TILUMMI-319954 format. One record per residue (C-alpha): x, y, z; residue in three letters. Coordinates in nm, 3 decimals, padded with zeros to 5 digits. Layout:
N
        u        v        w  pagu
        X        Y        Z   ala
...
END
This chain:
327
        u        v        w  pagu
   10.940   06.967   08.564   met
   11.198   07.133   08.354   thr
   11.389   07.432   08.483   pro
   11.241   07.769   08.410   arg
   11.440   08.029   08.220   ser
   11.423   08.370   08.064   thr
   11.665   08.300   07.786   gly
   11.980   08.130   07.686   gly
   12.097   07.871   07.432   glu
   11.843   07.582   07.404   pro
   11.956   07.241   07.521   glu
   11.786   06.912   07.440   his
   11.736   06.683   07.739   arg
   11.582   06.346   07.819   asp
   11.276   06.447   08.024   val
   11.286   06.125   08.225   arg
   11.657   06.169   08.313   ala
   11.624   06.539   08.397   his
   11.674   06.650   08.756   ile
   11.469   06.960   08.838   pro
   11.628   07.279   08.982   val
   11.682   07.277   09.360   leu
   11.519   06.940   09.388   ile
   11.706   06.845   09.711   ser
   11.598   07.166   09.877   glu
   11.240   07.117   09.752   val
   11.211   06.768   09.899   leu
   11.383   06.870   10.223   glu
   11.146   07.157   10.290   thr
   10.828   06.996   10.149   leu
   10.891   06.676   10.351   gln
   10.659   06.441   10.145   pro
   10.474   06.216   10.385   thr
   10.256   05.907   10.337   ala
   09.887   05.992   10.300   gly
   09.935   06.365   10.235   glu
   09.816   06.553   09.930   thr
   10.024   06.812   09.737   tyr
   09.965   07.052   09.455   ile
   10.229   07.082   09.180   asp
   10.102   07.397   09.021   gly
   10.343   07.404   08.730   thr
   10.374   07.042   08.612   phe
   10.588   07.095   08.298   gly
   10.773   06.776   08.230   ala
   10.673   06.634   08.571   gly
   11.015   06.646   08.742   gly
   10.893   06.773   09.078   tyr
   10.578   06.561   09.067   thr
   10.779   06.242   09.002   arg
   11.029   06.320   09.285   ala
   10.746   06.391   09.531   ile
   10.560   06.071   09.445   leu
   10.877   05.868   09.463   glu
   10.965   06.016   09.806   ala
   10.654   05.890   09.982   ala
   10.324   05.708   09.917   pro
   10.142   06.036   09.889   cys
   09.913   06.200   09.630   arg
   09.980   06.488   09.386   val
   09.729   06.698   09.204   ile
   09.931   06.851   08.922   ala
   09.826   07.152   08.718   ile
   09.939   07.234   08.365   glu
   09.815   07.513   08.136   arg
   10.018   07.401   07.834   asp
   09.818   07.150   07.627   pro
   10.138   06.992   07.495   thr
   10.282   06.935   07.843   ala
   09.940   06.803   07.956   phe
   09.934   06.545   07.685   thr
   10.297   06.444   07.746   asn
   10.219   06.399   08.116   gly
   09.965   06.118   08.065   gln
   10.242   05.858   08.083   gln
   10.335   05.976   08.427   leu
   09.970   05.951   08.532   val
   09.974   05.588   08.424   gln
   10.307   05.524   08.595   asp
   10.170   05.633   08.938   phe
   09.812   05.512   08.901   gly
   09.569   05.675   09.129   gly
   09.825   05.881   09.320   arg
   09.863   06.140   09.040   leu
   09.585   06.355   08.896   thr
   09.671   06.597   08.615   leu
   09.443   06.893   08.562   val
   09.449   07.121   08.252   pro
   09.415   07.465   08.406   thr
   09.616   07.752   08.556   thr
   09.757   07.732   08.908   phe
   09.556   08.036   09.018   ser
   09.254   07.798   08.985   asp
   09.413   07.539   09.222   met
   09.129   07.560   09.474   glu
   08.879   07.441   09.213   thr
   09.119   07.176   09.080   ala
   09.174   07.040   09.430   ala
   08.811   07.038   09.542   arg
   08.691   06.878   09.217   glu
   08.940   06.598   09.286   asn
   08.840   06.539   09.643   gly
   09.076   06.769   09.836   ala
   08.926   07.059   10.035   asp
   09.271   07.137   10.172   ala
   09.624   07.023   10.092   val
   09.955   06.970   10.274   asp
   10.184   07.148   10.030   gly
   10.196   07.362   09.716   val
   10.491   07.377   09.478   val
   10.525   07.640   09.209   leu
   10.807   07.667   08.955   asp
   10.753   08.000   08.788   ile
   10.816   08.113   08.432   gly
   10.874   07.945   08.096   val
   11.004   07.587   08.098   ser
   11.303   07.459   07.903   ser
   11.068   07.231   07.722   met
   10.882   07.533   07.586   gln
   11.201   07.733   07.535   leu
   11.367   07.460   07.335   asp
   11.081   07.426   07.080   asp
   11.123   07.696   06.809   pro
   10.753   07.646   06.709   ala
   10.644   07.799   07.043   arg
   10.816   08.127   06.980   gly
   10.957   08.176   07.329   phe
   11.328   08.199   07.227   ser
   11.517   08.408   06.972   phe
   11.801   08.152   06.955   met
   11.621   07.969   06.674   arg
   11.375   08.134   06.430   asp
   11.011   08.051   06.484   gly
   10.665   08.209   06.497   pro
   10.638   08.506   06.737   leu
   10.394   08.329   06.966   asp
   10.491   08.280   07.334   met
   10.148   08.156   07.453   arg
   10.173   07.895   07.724   met
   09.810   07.795   07.690   ser
   09.827   07.825   07.315   gln
   09.517   08.044   07.304   asp
   09.440   08.417   07.321   gly
   09.649   08.697   07.168   pro
   10.007   08.603   07.073   ser
   10.324   08.806   07.111   ala
   10.294   08.896   06.734   ala
   09.945   09.035   06.804   asp
   10.080   09.253   07.081   val
   10.384   09.376   06.881   val
   10.181   09.448   06.573   asn
   09.875   09.612   06.730   ser
   09.952   09.773   07.062   met
   09.991   10.144   07.086   ala
   10.354   10.254   07.091   glu
   10.342   10.408   07.442   glu
   10.171   10.098   07.587   asp
   10.427   09.870   07.420   leu
   10.711   10.084   07.567   ala
   10.556   10.056   07.914   asn
   10.536   09.677   07.892   ile
   10.898   09.642   07.786   ile
   11.005   09.875   08.063   tyr
   10.789   09.728   08.342   glu
   10.819   09.356   08.265   phe
   11.155   09.350   08.099   gly
   11.327   09.625   08.308   glu
   11.458   09.756   07.978   glu
   11.585   10.116   08.011   arg
   11.565   10.186   07.635   arg
   11.208   10.062   07.603   ser
   11.086   10.373   07.429   arg
   11.348   10.355   07.154   ala
   11.259   09.991   07.100   ile
   10.886   10.058   07.084   ala
   10.935   10.353   06.853   arg
   11.140   10.142   06.612   thr
   10.887   09.856   06.625   ile
   10.599   10.096   06.545   ala
   10.790   10.235   06.248   lys
   10.887   09.893   06.113   ala
   10.544   09.740   06.152   arg
   10.393   10.014   05.937   ala
   10.576   09.857   05.639   asp
   10.532   09.489   05.732   ala
   10.394   09.312   06.043   pro
   10.619   09.109   06.263   phe
   10.570   08.732   06.239   ser
   10.889   08.565   06.356   thr
   11.118   08.573   06.661   thr
   11.421   08.648   06.430   lys
   11.255   08.960   06.296   gln
   11.203   09.105   06.645   leu
   11.533   08.993   06.786   ala
   11.728   09.149   06.499   glu
   11.536   09.476   06.531   leu
   11.609   09.502   06.905   val
   11.975   09.424   06.844   glu
   11.991   09.704   06.584   arg
   11.842   09.949   06.833   val
   12.059   09.849   07.133   leu
   12.372   09.731   06.973   gly
   12.581   09.454   07.128   arg
   12.880   09.511   07.356   ala
   13.186   09.296   07.282   arg
   13.200   09.000   07.519   gly
   12.839   09.038   07.637   asp
   12.691   08.688   07.641   glu
   12.335   08.812   07.696   lys
   12.147   08.886   07.372   his
   12.018   09.247   07.357   pro
   11.663   09.117   07.296   ala
   11.648   08.911   07.613   thr
   11.465   09.167   07.822   arg
   11.219   09.254   07.548   thr
   11.131   08.887   07.493   phe
   11.089   08.837   07.866   gln
   10.856   09.135   07.883   ala
   10.637   09.017   07.598   leu
   10.616   08.662   07.741   arg
   10.520   08.785   08.083   ile
   10.254   09.012   07.942   tyr
   10.107   08.758   07.696   val
   10.071   08.500   07.968   asn
   09.985   08.743   08.257   asp
   10.257   08.570   08.459   glu
   10.287   08.816   08.741   leu
   09.909   08.851   08.789   gly
   09.885   08.471   08.775   glu
   10.156   08.440   09.037   leu
   09.992   08.677   09.278   glu
   09.653   08.507   09.240   arg
   09.817   08.170   09.277   gly
   09.991   08.269   09.604   leu
   09.660   08.388   09.752   ala
   09.486   08.068   09.638   ala
   09.758   07.858   09.802   ala
   09.712   08.048   10.129   glu
   09.343   07.964   10.128   arg
   09.402   07.601   10.030   leu
   09.686   07.499   10.263   leu
   09.619   07.324   10.590   lys
   09.780   07.454   10.908   pro
   10.141   07.334   10.886   gly
   10.118   07.306   10.509   gly
   10.419   07.423   10.311   arg
   10.430   07.672   10.022   leu
   10.734   07.640   09.798   leu
   10.800   07.880   09.507   val
   11.098   07.863   09.271   val
   11.156   08.188   09.078   thr
   11.407   08.279   08.808   phe
   11.415   08.662   08.792   his
   11.371   08.958   09.021   ser
   11.018   09.049   08.924   leu
   10.886   08.707   09.031   glu
   11.102   08.683   09.336   asp
   10.999   09.030   09.454   arg
   10.631   08.923   09.446   ile
   10.696   08.604   09.642   val
   10.920   08.774   09.894   lys
   10.670   09.053   09.957   arg
   10.384   08.808   09.988   phe
   10.563   08.599   10.252   leu
   10.681   08.908   10.438   gln
   10.332   09.054   10.453   glu
   10.171   08.726   10.548   arg
   10.429   08.657   10.816   ser
   10.377   08.997   10.975   gly
   10.706   09.148   10.858   lys
   10.544   09.422   10.650   thr
   10.195   09.547   10.567   ala
   10.052   09.640   10.230   gly
   09.938   09.476   09.917   gly
   09.930   09.516   09.540   ser
   09.678   09.578   09.265   arg
   09.618   09.203   09.235   his
   09.628   09.128   09.616   met
   09.498   09.416   09.831   pro
   09.622   09.428   10.184   gly
   09.399   09.348   10.483   pro
   09.159   09.600   10.635   val
   09.197   09.673   11.004   gly
   09.468   09.751   11.253   pro
   09.619   09.403   11.270   ser
   09.586   09.059   11.115   val
   09.735   08.737   11.250   ala
   10.023   08.603   11.044   pro
   09.909   08.326   10.802   ser
   10.268   08.204   10.722   phe
   10.600   08.152   10.890   arg
   10.906   08.207   10.669   ile
   11.148   07.910   10.661   val
   11.451   08.087   10.514   asn
   11.446   08.468   10.497   thr
   11.704   08.485   10.212   arg
   11.569   08.184   10.023   gly
   11.759   07.885   09.893   phe
   11.984   07.909   09.583   thr
   12.164   07.641   09.376   pro
   12.510   07.530   09.469   asn
   12.804   07.549   09.229   lys
   12.774   07.180   09.129   gln
   12.410   07.238   09.018   glu
   12.483   07.557   08.826   thr
   12.784   07.397   08.655   asp
   12.567   07.108   08.547   ala
   12.276   07.337   08.444   asn
   12.367   07.705   08.369   pro
   11.993   07.787   08.346   arg
   11.971   07.726   08.726   ala
   12.202   08.020   08.804   arg
   11.922   08.267   08.883   ser
   11.690   08.023   09.061   ala
   11.572   08.103   09.415   arg
   11.341   07.892   09.633   leu
   11.130   08.063   09.898   arg
   10.936   07.860   10.155   val
   10.656   07.950   10.388   gly
   10.475   07.733   10.646   ile
   10.102   07.793   10.691   arg
   09.988   07.888   11.038   thr
   09.641   07.819   11.179   asp
   09.530   08.183   11.127   ala
   09.263   08.253   10.871   pro
   09.373   08.351   10.517   ala
   09.394   08.728   10.473   trp
END
């Protein structure tokens, strides 16, 4: 799997030579074991899947929603024979994917959240403003695109998306300018949108982050329902994991990390509550379904971030499933 990112200058990499983010920590906490079955919920270029399969004579059921990545992954399926099954779906549907492939429960689930470098580096996918391309951003390559959202959504709703998912303080000014501009001509390319946002926000001298970064992040998250998918995926993993099974989630920005942190805190008995996607339990008390491995999570060391600047914001959180029922 390629590292996930929210922006930055694209880099071309040899997929086979690539080492995934926090791979040492992932293998150390997952502890691949002979005969066990694992879910790689975000296959991407197959980096985590390959590392797991090479670590032990185990089995991986890998999930990939991107048709291009699914097609590219067929060589890895051949390389590992019957030990790797690749399923074209979303990781929130991991229970169905596992059971249709002979696994009623699994020993580990690994999720690497967000857009992959493989997607970011391809201008035709429209995830990045660093090179001009169609304003698309769809991981599954179906449904409404980012251009559809920008050109048709009500100004107030668009502002709310940019604020909530991009944490952009000037979301209303951006949405207002988009609405005015699209009345003359619809948006169709990443360059059009990036230049408009830059005109609205300006650019501070020495600021390496492009002003459009947060807006592009917001649109991508919305188009792919990434946060809803994450919350549904965490709940599915809770139901699918065996007692002692490990849940590993790598995130790349605060919105994702907040969801994972809250989920593990709730499920370990640290807090109570829920969200609109995952309501909390009913009743005075529920037995903890997870034990947290590292409260603060694991982050890359300097050697890794020097080699791969996109890894800077990565954080790995790990929970071990108890024998209590799923909430």
